[in-house]
N, CA, C and O of each residue as an XYZ file, in Angstrom:
636
protein
N     -15.074     -0.462     24.136
C     -14.093     -1.091     25.018
C     -14.256     -2.612     25.002
O     -13.278     -3.359     24.973
N     -15.513     -3.050     25.022
C     -15.785     -4.493     25.008
C     -15.262     -5.132     23.722
O     -14.724     -6.240     23.743
N     -15.423     -4.428     22.611
C     -14.948     -4.958     21.328
C     -13.426     -5.094     21.330
O     -12.889     -6.080     20.826
N     -12.738     -4.113     21.890
C     -11.278     -4.174     21.969
C     -10.819     -5.317     22.869
O      -9.873     -6.034     22.541
N     -11.490     -5.481     23.996
C     -11.149     -6.588     24.892
C     -11.343     -7.932     24.200
O     -10.510     -8.830     24.317
N     -12.449     -8.058     23.480
C     -12.743     -9.309     22.764
C     -11.699     -9.558     21.668
O     -11.241    -10.688     21.495
N     -11.327     -8.523     20.941
C     -10.318     -8.664     19.889
C      -8.980     -9.079     20.481
O      -8.280     -9.911     19.904
N      -8.619     -8.512     21.621
C      -7.370     -8.872     22.291
C      -7.352    -10.344     22.653
O      -6.353    -11.033     22.446
N      -8.468    -10.824     23.197
C      -8.572    -12.238     23.560
C      -8.440    -13.116     22.314
O      -7.693    -14.094     22.320
N      -9.166    -12.768     21.244
C      -9.114    -13.568     20.010
C      -7.712    -13.597     19.405
O      -7.251    -14.639     18.938
N      -7.043    -12.454     19.416
C      -5.702    -12.396     18.832
C      -4.664    -13.122     19.678
O      -3.665    -13.611     19.151
N      -4.892    -13.194     20.969
C      -3.927    -13.870     21.832
C      -4.087    -15.385     21.782
O      -3.167    -16.117     22.148
N      -5.241    -15.858     21.336
C      -5.455    -17.305     21.206
C      -4.708    -17.799     19.971
O      -4.839    -17.222     18.892
N      -3.929    -18.861     20.125
C      -3.130    -19.375     19.020
C      -3.988    -19.722     17.822
O      -3.752    -19.212     16.726
N      -4.964    -20.566     18.005
C      -5.798    -20.987     16.884
C      -6.686    -19.851     16.404
O      -6.888    -19.687     15.201
N      -7.213    -19.071     17.325
C      -8.075    -17.952     16.953
C      -7.329    -16.914     16.139
O      -7.844    -16.387     15.153
N      -6.100    -16.626     16.568
C      -5.276    -15.666     15.837
C      -4.984    -16.134     14.429
O      -5.008    -15.344     13.485
N      -4.708    -17.428     14.288
C      -4.449    -17.980     12.955
C      -5.692    -17.845     12.084
O      -5.610    -17.489     10.909
N      -6.861    -18.143     12.694
C      -8.109    -18.055     11.939
C      -8.357    -16.609     11.501
O      -8.765    -16.371     10.364
N      -8.118    -15.653     12.385
C      -8.308    -14.246     12.035
C      -7.356    -13.849     10.915
O      -7.745    -13.125     10.000
N      -6.099    -14.322     10.980
C      -5.148    -14.056      9.895
C      -5.680    -14.582      8.575
O      -5.560    -13.919      7.545
N      -6.268    -15.774      8.602
C      -6.792    -16.366      7.372
C      -7.988    -15.588      6.841
O      -8.160    -15.468      5.628
N      -8.808    -15.064      7.728
C      -9.996    -14.332      7.311
C      -9.641    -12.924      6.850
O     -10.043    -12.500      5.766
N      -8.889    -12.202      7.674
C      -8.601    -10.805      7.386
C      -7.259    -10.571      6.711
O      -7.030     -9.511      6.128
N      -6.380    -11.551      6.788
C      -5.050    -11.373      6.218
C      -4.166    -10.587      7.152
O      -4.651     -9.924      8.068
N      -2.873    -10.658      6.924
C      -1.950     -9.911      7.774
C      -1.054     -9.019      6.934
O       0.059     -8.693      7.346
N      -1.526     -8.622      5.761
C      -0.744     -7.779      4.865
C      -0.771     -6.331      5.291
O      -1.224     -5.980      6.380
N      -0.269     -5.503      4.394
C      -0.320     -4.062      4.593
C       0.361     -3.593      5.852
O       1.486     -3.985      6.162
N      -0.349     -2.740      6.574
C       0.192     -2.106      7.759
C       0.453     -3.043      8.919
O       1.030     -2.625      9.923
N       0.045     -4.305      8.811
C       0.255     -5.257      9.899
C       1.675     -5.835      9.899
O       2.087     -6.465     10.872
N       2.412     -5.625      8.827
C       3.749     -6.194      8.725
C       4.766     -5.273      9.394
O       4.594     -4.054      9.413
N       5.819     -5.863      9.939
C       6.836     -5.054     10.605
C       7.665     -4.302      9.563
O       7.791     -4.726      8.414
N       8.217     -3.189      9.995
C       9.051     -2.375      9.106
C      10.257     -3.187      8.634
O      10.646     -3.125      7.468
N      10.837     -3.948      9.558
C      11.996     -4.773      9.229
C      11.656     -5.759      8.102
O      12.439     -5.945      7.171
N      10.478     -6.385      8.204
C      10.035     -7.333      7.180
C       9.805     -6.618      5.845
O      10.191     -7.134      4.796
N       9.189     -5.453      5.874
C       8.914     -4.703      4.655
C      10.208     -4.263      3.969
O      10.321     -4.331      2.745
N      11.175     -3.815      4.755
C      12.466     -3.404      4.198
C      13.130     -4.595      3.495
O      13.680     -4.459      2.402
N      13.066     -5.759      4.143
C      13.652     -6.971      3.561
C      12.943     -7.346      2.259
O      13.591     -7.722      1.282
N      11.621     -7.244      2.245
C      10.830     -7.559      1.044
C      11.169     -6.606     -0.099
O      11.319     -7.032     -1.244
N      11.287     -5.334      0.211
C      11.610     -4.337     -0.815
C      13.011     -4.565     -1.355
O      13.238     -4.448     -2.559
N      13.951     -4.890     -0.477
C      15.318     -5.184     -0.905
C      15.343     -6.395     -1.845
O      16.012     -6.376     -2.878
N      14.609     -7.440     -1.475
C      14.551     -8.633     -2.333
C      13.871     -8.310     -3.665
O      14.300     -8.783     -4.717
N      12.819     -7.510     -3.613
C      12.115     -7.108     -4.831
C      13.074     -6.407     -5.793
O      13.096     -6.711     -6.985
N      13.860     -5.473     -5.274
C      14.809     -4.731     -6.118
C      15.902     -5.638     -6.676
O      16.268     -5.526     -7.846
N      16.421     -6.532     -5.842
C      17.469     -7.448     -6.309
C      16.931     -8.391     -7.386
O      17.608     -8.675     -8.375
N      15.706     -8.870     -7.177
C      15.085     -9.743     -8.170
C      14.863     -8.982     -9.476
O      15.081     -9.523    -10.560
N      14.431     -7.730     -9.369
C      14.235     -6.911    -10.564
C      15.546     -6.723    -11.324
O      15.574     -6.814    -12.552
N      16.629     -6.460    -10.596
C      17.926     -6.253    -11.259
C      18.407     -7.516    -11.971
O      19.132     -7.438    -12.963
N      17.999     -8.680    -11.461
C      18.364     -9.939    -12.117
C      17.465    -10.234    -13.315
O      17.944    -10.666    -14.363
N      16.160    -10.001    -13.157
C      15.211    -10.381    -14.205
C      14.928     -9.272    -15.207
O      14.709     -9.541    -16.388
N      14.932     -8.028    -14.742
C      14.595     -6.912    -15.618
C      13.102     -6.781    -15.874
O      12.692     -6.021    -16.752
N      12.283     -7.509    -15.122
C      10.834     -7.528    -15.325
C      10.167     -6.427    -14.499
O       9.910     -6.605    -13.309
N       9.892     -5.301    -15.133
C       9.291     -4.155    -14.449
C       7.882     -4.481    -13.962
O       7.514     -4.116    -12.846
N       7.100     -5.156    -14.781
C       5.722     -5.467    -14.391
C       5.670     -6.360    -13.155
O       4.805     -6.189    -12.296
N       6.597     -7.310    -13.069
C       6.661     -8.190    -11.897
C       7.047     -7.383    -10.652
O       6.484     -7.589     -9.577
N       7.995     -6.477    -10.800
C       8.408     -5.633     -9.673
C       7.237     -4.767     -9.211
O       7.016     -4.601     -8.011
N       6.498     -4.223    -10.156
C       5.339     -3.394     -9.828
C       4.276     -4.223     -9.107
O       3.691     -3.774     -8.121
N       4.033     -5.428     -9.603
C       3.045     -6.312     -8.987
C       3.452     -6.657     -7.548
O       2.628     -6.614     -6.634
N       4.724     -6.998     -7.360
C       5.219     -7.346     -6.023
C       5.096     -6.162     -5.055
O       4.735     -6.339     -3.892
N       5.396     -4.967     -5.541
C       5.293     -3.779     -4.688
C       3.843     -3.544     -4.281
O       3.567     -3.232     -3.123
N       2.922     -3.689     -5.216
C       1.513     -3.478     -4.899
C       0.985     -4.560     -3.966
O       0.120     -4.287     -3.135
N       1.493     -5.786     -4.092
C       1.057     -6.880     -3.220
C       1.445     -6.646     -1.762
O       0.815     -7.192     -0.856
N       2.474     -5.842     -1.534
C       2.861     -5.534     -0.155
C       1.788     -4.698      0.552
O       1.719     -4.681      1.781
N       0.964     -4.016     -0.221
C      -0.146     -3.216      0.305
C       0.295     -2.155      1.310
O      -0.328     -1.978      2.356
N       1.374     -1.458      0.978
C       1.860     -0.402      1.872
C       2.229      0.858      1.071
O       3.400      1.231      1.020
N       1.248      1.508      0.450
C       1.561      2.696     -0.351
C       2.214      3.808      0.470
O       2.927      4.648     -0.079
N       1.973      3.817      1.777
C       2.585      4.819      2.653
C       4.076      4.530      2.893
O       4.774      5.345      3.496
N       4.560      3.387      2.428
C       5.953      2.988      2.650
C       6.749      2.891      1.342
O       7.875      2.393      1.335
N       6.169      3.363      0.247
C       6.854      3.294     -1.047
C       8.115      4.149     -1.095
O       8.981      3.942     -1.946
N       8.216      5.113     -0.178
C       9.439      5.918     -0.115
C      10.652      5.030      0.173
O      11.771      5.359     -0.222
N      10.432      3.915      0.855
C      11.528      2.983      1.152
C      12.072      2.373     -0.143
O      13.283      2.202     -0.282
N      11.194      2.047     -1.084
C      11.655      1.511     -2.366
C      12.483      2.557     -3.096
O      13.538      2.241     -3.647
N      12.014      3.799     -3.102
C      12.751      4.878     -3.765
C      14.125      5.022     -3.117
O      15.141      5.089     -3.809
N      14.151      5.069     -1.797
C      15.409      5.212     -1.063
C      16.367      4.063     -1.376
O      17.521      4.293     -1.738
N      15.885      2.828     -1.235
C      16.739      1.653     -1.469
C      17.223      1.603     -2.920
O      18.369      1.243     -3.186
N      16.344      1.964     -3.850
C      16.707      1.930     -5.265
C      17.825      2.933     -5.567
O      18.790      2.606     -6.258
N      17.688      4.141     -5.050
C      18.720      5.164     -5.300
C      20.034      4.759     -4.631
O      21.103      4.948     -5.211
N      19.966      4.211     -3.433
C      21.184      3.753     -2.758
C      21.851      2.637     -3.563
O      23.078      2.589     -3.648
N      21.064      1.744     -4.152
C      21.630      0.689     -5.007
C      22.377      1.293     -6.193
O      23.434      0.799     -6.586
N      21.828      2.356     -6.755
C      22.497      3.037     -7.864
C      23.832      3.606     -7.382
O      24.847      3.483     -8.068
N      23.829      4.223     -6.212
C      25.047      4.830     -5.677
C      26.113      3.777     -5.383
O      27.304      4.030     -5.565
N      25.692      2.606     -4.932
C      26.637      1.550     -4.564
C      27.092      0.711     -5.752
O      28.083     -0.012     -5.655
N      26.380      0.798     -6.867
C      26.734     -0.024     -8.029
C      27.924      0.594     -8.765
O      28.232      1.775     -8.610
N      28.570     -0.232     -9.561
C      29.741      0.259    -10.295
C      29.465      0.444    -11.783
O      30.165      1.201    -12.456
N      28.455     -0.240    -12.294
C      28.198     -0.173    -13.730
C      27.002      0.673    -14.100
O      26.253      1.143    -13.244
N      26.843      0.854    -15.406
C      25.732      1.626    -15.940
C      24.424      0.835    -15.932
O      23.342      1.421    -15.972
N      24.524     -0.495    -15.881
C      23.328     -1.341    -15.983
C      22.345     -1.044    -14.852
O      21.160     -0.831    -15.105
N      22.826     -1.028    -13.612
C      21.954     -0.750    -12.458
C      21.381      0.654    -12.565
O      20.199      0.861    -12.293
N      22.196      1.612    -12.956
C      21.781      3.006    -13.120
C      20.573      3.085    -14.051
O      19.553      3.686    -13.715
N      20.706      2.473    -15.221
C      19.652      2.531    -16.230
C      18.406      1.742    -15.799
O      17.280      2.201    -15.990
N      18.617      0.554    -15.216
C      17.473     -0.273    -14.815
C      16.643      0.391    -13.710
O      15.413      0.371    -13.755
N      17.318      0.973    -12.728
C      16.597      1.643    -11.635
C      15.876      2.879    -12.176
O      14.749      3.169    -11.774
N      16.521      3.598    -13.077
C      15.877      4.754    -13.709
C      14.603      4.311    -14.426
O      13.562      4.956    -14.300
N      14.682      3.214    -15.178
C      13.512      2.690    -15.895
C      12.415      2.250    -14.931
O      11.232      2.491    -15.173
N      12.816      1.602    -13.832
C      11.834      1.145    -12.841
C      11.110      2.325    -12.208
O       9.881      2.339    -12.136
N      11.868      3.312    -11.751
C      11.246      4.483    -11.123
C      10.349      5.226    -12.107
O       9.273      5.699    -11.742
N      10.797      5.324    -13.355
C       9.990      5.988    -14.386
C       8.662      5.253    -14.575
O       7.608      5.880    -14.680
N       8.720      3.933    -14.617
C       7.512      3.132    -14.798
C       6.574      3.250    -13.595
O       5.369      3.436    -13.759
N       7.127      3.143    -12.394
C       6.311      3.234    -11.182
C       5.697      4.625    -11.033
O       4.594      4.775    -10.507
N       6.423      5.633    -11.502
C       5.930      7.010    -11.449
C       4.812      7.216    -12.467
O       3.763      7.769    -12.137
N       5.035      6.770    -13.707
C       4.035      7.003    -14.756
C       2.762      6.186    -14.536
O       1.685      6.588    -14.977
N       2.876      5.050    -13.862
C       1.686      4.246    -13.573
C       1.028      4.672    -12.261
O       0.043      4.069    -11.834
N       1.566      5.695    -11.629
C       1.049      6.248    -10.363
C       1.093      5.262     -9.201
O       0.356      5.423     -8.228
N       1.934      4.259     -9.290
C       2.107      3.337     -8.160
C       2.834      4.077     -7.040
O       2.499      3.929     -5.865
N       3.830      4.874     -7.417
C       4.533      5.709     -6.431
C       4.071      7.149     -6.625
O       4.150      7.699     -7.723
N       3.591      7.742     -5.547
C       3.076      9.112     -5.608
C       4.206     10.134     -5.509
O       5.342      9.799     -5.175
N       3.869     11.379     -5.806
C       4.852     12.457     -5.723
C       5.404     12.575     -4.305
O       6.605     12.770     -4.117
N       4.528     12.458     -3.312
C       4.949     12.567     -1.914
C       5.933     11.458     -1.544
O       6.941     11.719     -0.888
N       5.648     10.231     -1.957
C       6.528      9.109     -1.633
C       7.869      9.238     -2.367
O       8.920      8.930     -1.805
N       7.830      9.689     -3.607
C       9.063      9.903     -4.371
C       9.910     10.963     -3.661
O      11.114     10.785     -3.479
N       9.276     12.052     -3.268
C       9.975     13.145     -2.591
C      10.594     12.673     -1.277
O      11.748     12.986     -0.982
N       9.825     11.918     -0.488
C      10.345     11.431      0.798
C      11.545     10.504      0.599
O      12.511     10.565      1.360
N      11.485      9.654     -0.411
C      12.597      8.748     -0.688
C      13.867      9.506     -1.045
O      14.945      9.209     -0.530
N      13.730     10.489     -1.933
C      14.898     11.288     -2.331
C      15.433     12.115     -1.170
O      16.646     12.227     -0.994
N      14.534     12.693     -0.378
C      14.985     13.495      0.765
C      15.762     12.647      1.770
O      16.711     13.130      2.388
N      15.362     11.388      1.936
C      16.109     10.487      2.829
C      17.514     10.254      2.292
O      18.480     10.255      3.055
N      17.631     10.055      0.981
C      18.958      9.865      0.385
C      19.786     11.129      0.584
O      20.950     11.060      0.981
N      19.180     12.284      0.307
C      19.891     13.554      0.454
C      20.428     13.729      1.874
O      21.559     14.174      2.067
N      19.611     13.377      2.863
C      20.041     13.574      4.251
C      21.116     12.580      4.675
O      21.893     12.859      5.588
N      21.166     11.419      4.017
C      22.131     10.397      4.415
C      23.350     10.304      3.494
O      24.216      9.454      3.700
N      23.421     11.164      2.491
C      24.533     11.085      1.529
C      25.906     11.290      2.184
O      26.869     10.672      1.729
N      26.050     12.118      3.223
C      27.379     12.210      3.846
C      27.850     10.854      4.397
O      29.022     10.502      4.260
N      26.939     10.099      5.018
C      27.294      8.772      5.540
C      27.535      7.776      4.401
O      28.469      6.977      4.458
N      26.695      7.829      3.378
C      26.854      6.927      2.230
C      28.202      7.185      1.561
O      28.879      6.258      1.116
N      28.576      8.463      1.501
C      29.834      8.834      0.837
C      31.063      8.266      1.550
O      32.109      8.084      0.927
N      30.945      7.987      2.834
C      32.066      7.380      3.555
C      32.369      5.978      3.009
O      33.527      5.577      2.895
N      31.300      5.246      2.675
C      31.457      3.886      2.146
C      31.639      3.875      0.631
O      32.323      3.009      0.085
N      31.022      4.839     -0.037
C      31.067      4.901     -1.507
C      31.574      6.289     -1.898
O      30.783      7.221     -2.042
N      32.894      6.429     -2.069
C      33.497      7.752     -2.278
C      32.958      8.560     -3.463
O      32.975      9.790     -3.404
N      32.493      7.932     -4.511
C      32.012      8.664     -5.683
C      30.507      8.943     -5.657
O      29.931      9.340     -6.670
N      29.873      8.737     -4.500
C      28.411      8.791     -4.431
C      27.812     10.168     -4.750
O      26.727     10.238     -5.327
N      28.490     11.255     -4.391
C      27.944     12.580     -4.687
C      27.780     12.792     -6.189
O      26.730     13.241     -6.649
N      28.818     12.469     -6.942
C      28.747     12.688     -8.394
C      27.728     11.766     -9.047
O      27.021     12.180     -9.966
N      27.643     10.518     -8.586
C      26.650      9.585     -9.134
C      25.247     10.076     -8.797
O      24.350     10.032     -9.639
N      25.058     10.545     -7.560
C      23.745     11.044     -7.148
C      23.334     12.248     -8.002
O      22.195     12.323     -8.465
N      24.256     13.183     -8.208
C      23.941     14.358     -9.024
C      23.524     13.949    -10.433
O      22.560     14.480    -10.984
N      24.248     13.013    -11.002
C      23.939     12.542    -12.356
C      22.595     11.817    -12.393
O      21.800     12.021    -13.309
N      22.345     10.969    -11.391
C      21.092     10.215    -11.350
C      19.903     11.156    -11.152
O      18.875     11.006    -11.812
N      20.041     12.113    -10.254
C      18.966     13.080     -9.995
C      18.665     13.875    -11.260
O      17.502     14.121    -11.580
N      19.698     14.270    -11.970
C      19.498     15.018    -13.221
C      18.765     14.167    -14.257
O      17.865     14.655    -14.940
N      19.146     12.905    -14.370
C      18.467     11.985    -15.308
C      17.006     11.802    -14.909
O      16.126     11.765    -15.769
N      16.748     11.689    -13.616
C      15.367     11.539    -13.128
C      14.551     12.791    -13.428
O      13.381     12.709    -13.800
N      15.179     13.940    -13.264
C      14.492     15.191    -13.576
C      14.173     15.256    -15.066
O      13.059     15.613    -15.451
N      15.142     14.913    -15.898
C      14.936     14.921    -17.357
C      13.820     13.959    -17.766
O      13.088     14.220    -18.720
N      13.694     12.843    -17.036
C      12.664     11.837    -17.344
C      11.303     12.232    -16.766
O      10.307     11.555    -17.022
N      11.250     13.319    -15.989
C       9.990     13.776    -15.422
C       9.578     13.048    -14.156
O       8.423     13.131    -13.739
N      10.513     12.334    -13.542
C      10.203     11.560    -12.337
C      10.167     12.459    -11.105
O       9.343     12.266    -10.211
N      11.052     13.430    -11.065
C      11.101     14.341     -9.911
C      10.942     15.785    -10.388
O      11.170     16.105    -11.554
N      10.547     16.636     -9.455
C      10.314     18.047     -9.768
C      11.620     18.841     -9.730
O      12.637     18.373     -9.218
N      11.564     20.054    -10.284
C      12.734     20.934    -10.267
C      13.147     21.295     -8.841
O      14.339     21.267     -8.533
N      12.190     21.637     -7.950
C      12.609     21.941     -6.565
C      13.302     20.755     -5.882
O      14.245     20.945     -5.114
N      12.837     19.543     -6.160
C      13.472     18.368     -5.564
C      14.858     18.158     -6.161
O      15.795     17.789     -5.452
N      14.987     18.390     -7.446
C      16.305     18.290     -8.084
C      17.258     19.314     -7.477
O      18.417     19.006     -7.198
N      16.767     20.526     -7.276
C      17.614     21.599     -6.746
C      18.055     21.363     -5.306
O      19.041     21.947     -4.856
N      17.325     20.503     -4.572
C      17.709     20.188     -3.199
C      18.887     19.212     -3.142
O      19.491     19.027     -2.086
N      19.208     18.598     -4.261
C      20.272     17.594     -4.298
C      21.590     18.171     -3.789
O      22.077     19.168     -4.322
N      22.165     17.555     -2.767
C      23.436     18.075     -2.242
C      24.575     17.807     -3.223
O      24.603     16.789     -3.915
N      25.513     18.754     -3.259
C      26.685     18.538     -4.116
C      27.931     18.707     -3.269
O      27.897     19.302     -2.192
N      29.007     18.182     -3.766
C      30.260     18.204     -3.019
C      30.788     19.592     -2.872
O      31.841     19.791     -2.267
């Protein structure tokens, strides 16, 4: 209890809190979800502009939130659904394949990301009318590339 009280005092002090941030850092789980979502969105947009998979992988690992990688999967698939060309489709497929094969994104995180897309596809379809067919095609390509399992592919909603 004394240690917690002392930590509370140190963190509430302006200069002390800054010093603790410098010593221990404020990465990983200390960042807000809103900030992490924004970082992941910027990471994906930067990747789509540069095409640099290694840089995207490095940036994702620097966030230090492996428990939140499902957000990258979710945002990436939604970007594919919202895009109009084949370029985004192929680039996101390549990115996910690379992150999967390098074990940066685990099976559990990949599954959670896809399940979130599956559950929100009715709402996404309101804004993007062709999203069901694009999702089915993307999921099939991911399955063929070995990124997702057959049971996860079979869960994909269809029109």
